[in-house]
N, C-alpha and C positions, 0 to 999 in steps of 0.2 A: 532631401536628406537632412538639411538643417532643421526643418520643421519637425521631422520625426525625432531627432535628438533632443530638441527643446521640449517637446511633449513628454518624452521619456523622463527628462529631468524633473518636470513639474509633477509627474505621477510619483516619482521616487520621493520628492520632498513631501507630497501629500501623505504618502504611506508612513513617513517618519513622524510628521507633525500630528496626525490624527490621534494615535495612541497617546502621545505626550499630553495633548489637551484633555483627553479623557482621564488620564491618570491625575493630572492637576485638579480636575473637578472633583474626583473622589477624595483627594487629599486636602481639599480646602478646609480651613478651620471651621469647626462647628462646635463652639464652646462658649463658656462663660469665663471671661477674664478674671483673674484673681482679685477678690475684694477682701482686704485684710486690714486690721487695725489693732492697736494696743492703746488702752486708755482706762477710764474709770467712770462709773455712774454711781448714784446713790443706791444703797442697799435696798432690795425689794422694789426696784424700779426696772424699766425696760428701755431698750434702745432700738429704734427702727433702722434697718440696714437695707438700702436700695442697691440692687445690682442688675446687670443686663446680660442677656444671653443672645448669642448670634443666631442660634437655632434651637429647636427643641432637643433636649438631651438630659443625661444624668448629671446632677450637681452634687458636690460633696460639701459637708459642713463640719466644723469643729470649733469648740470654745473651751477656754481654760482660765485658771487663775494665774495672772502674770505679775502680781505685786511682790513687794519685798517681804511680806509676811506670808509664810507658807501655810497651806491647808486652812484658809479661812473664807474663801469665796466659792460659791457654787453657782453655776450658770446652766441655762438651757438655751437652745435656739429652736424656734418654731417657725414653720412655714405653712400657711393656710390651716393653722390649728394643729398640725402634726409636729411632734417633737422629733427633731432630726439630729440633735447633739446634746450631750450632757457630760458633766464631769463629776467625779466622786473621789473620796479619799479612803485609803486602806493602809493602816500601819504607817501613817504620816507620809504616804506616797500618793501623788495625784494620778488618776487614770482618766482618760478621755474616751468617750464613745463618739466616734466619727460616723456620721450618717450620710445617706444619699437619698435623693428624691428626683423623680422625673418632672421637669419643669418646661413650660413653653418658651418659645423665643420671645425676646423683647424685655420690657421692664418687669422685674420681680422684686419681692420684698421679703426679708426675713426679720425676725424680732429676737433680740438677745434679752433674756430675762435674768435678773439677779434673784435667786430663789431661796436665799437665807439671809438672816439678819447678822451680818458679819460683825464680830467684836472689834474689828479694826477698820472702820470706814475710811474712804469709800470702797466700793466693790471694784477691784482692779481686774480687767479682762484682757484677753487676746482672742480674736476670732479670725477665721479664714474661711472663705467660700470660693469654690472654683470647680470647673468640670474636670480639672486635673487633680486627682487624689494625692499625687506626690507633692504638688505645691501646697496643698492644705496641710499635709503631714509635716513638711519641712518648716512651715511657718510656726506651727504649734511647737515643734521641737526646739526651735530657736528662741521663742519668746515665753514659754510657759514656766521657766524657772528650774532651779536645781532639783526640786522635789518631783519633777515630772517623771512618771514611771512608764508611760507608753499608752498605746491604744488598746483598750480591753475588749471592745466589741464594736460591731457595726450596726447602726440603726438604719433600717431600710425604709421607714416611712409607710409601712403597711398598716392595716387596721384589723380590729376584731370587734365583734358584736356579741354581747352576752345579756341574758335577761336578769332582771332584779326582782326578787320576791321578799316580802316580809311575811313570815308564817303566822304572825298575829297582828293585831291592830294597834295603832298609836294610842298610848294611854292618855295623852293630852294632845292639844294642838301643838305644833312645832315644826321644825325644819329638818328635813333629811338631806344630807349633802354627800355627794360622791366626789372624792378627791383622787387625783392621779398623783402617785409618788414617783419621783425620779430616782430610781435605783434601789436595789435590795440591801445595800450595805449601809448607806447613810440614813435610809428610811425617811428622807425629807419629803414633806408634802410639797408638791410642786404647783398644783393648779386645781381649782374647783371646776369640775367638768359638768355637773348636773345638780340641780336643786329641786326637791319636791316640798311644797308647802302643804302640810297635812292637818286635817281637823281630827279631834278626838274620835276614835272609832274607825278611822280610815286606814288603808294599807296600800302598799305597792304590790301589784299583782302582774307578773310577767311583763314588765316594762323593759323593752330592749334599749341598751345603751351601746353606742359605738365610740371607740377611742382609738388613737394611734398606738402602735405597739413597736417594740416591747415597752411595757410600763407596768406599774403596780397600782392597784386600786383599793380603796377602803371607803366604807360608809360610816358617816358620823351623824349623830342625832342630838338636837338641842331642843328641849321643851320650851314652849312659848313663855316669855317673861324671864327666862333663865339666862345665865351667861356661860355655863359649863357645857362642853361637848362630851358626848359619849360615843365610844366606838361600838358599832354593831358588827361583830365578827361574822364571817361567812362560815356556813356549815361545810363548805366544800373547798378543797384545794383547787387552784387553777394552775396554769403553767405546767411544771414538771410533775406535780401531784405527789411529791415524795414527803410532804409534811415538814420540810425544812423552812427556815426563815427566808432563805433565798427564793424559794418557789411560792411562798405564801402570797396569795392574791396576785400572782404574776400572770400576765398575758403576753404571749410571744407570737411572732409572725408564723402563721400556719400551725400554731399549737392548739391544744385542747382549750375550749372556752366553755366550761360548764357554768351553770347559773350561779348567781350570787344569792343564796338563800340565807336570810338572817331573821333575827327575832328581837323585838324591843325588850323582851324579858331578859335577854343576855347582855344588855348594855353595860359597857365598862367605862368608868370615868376616865377622861383623857389623862389625868394625873397618874393613873395606874397602868397605862399602856406602855409596855417595855419597848426599847430599841426604836423609839420614834421621837424625832425632834420636830416640834411644831412651831 
């Protein structure tokens, strides 16, 4: 009788403990602890940010201007070449695009870029990286200053591929450059993504280019021996395709990606290109 009672107690304990252990396993933390900092770097330089993840999962990123001078510093965060966060200004209010990316367990690296030549150096930043989106948002809200207006969009780290054509040939030897622009409002050139070195009489014909999205792209041409760049405008709208500045040259996650057709004969001197700070 005593043996039967003891066996019954053991079975009861086992029935209680097994689900508890299974539940604890499912609830085990599988995240990247918050990596955040506020500081400064020289304008147009970069800062490498190491961070660790316990397991593979979604990681969130945000960066902003945290200095005492409002509306003077622009930043991006890139991971493996993909832009995962950027900030912009509209009507003297700063907005931040908080992005996310699937990353593996272990050591990872992000890069914070200063993407404008601030008139009040150095470039003052705050950044936050975590698998907990609320932690990232809370840090940015606390350290981004009184001009912070909120999170305007989410960057997902997806990509798009589009072909590049020049409908005529290069009039001289020179350099064709594809730049990514960070945002439709500030029209800042953020990064040179692709360069073609052309000889007189050569053209680009159906050359595919892949970039992270959402982003904005433009082609620039500089004849050999010269110093001035010329915009080669696209014949087609990308993005929303409604002809507005906001959608011009825009590439979005899952959006339309028509080809970038352009012509050397339509070159516009960079000094005549509106709404663009270079």
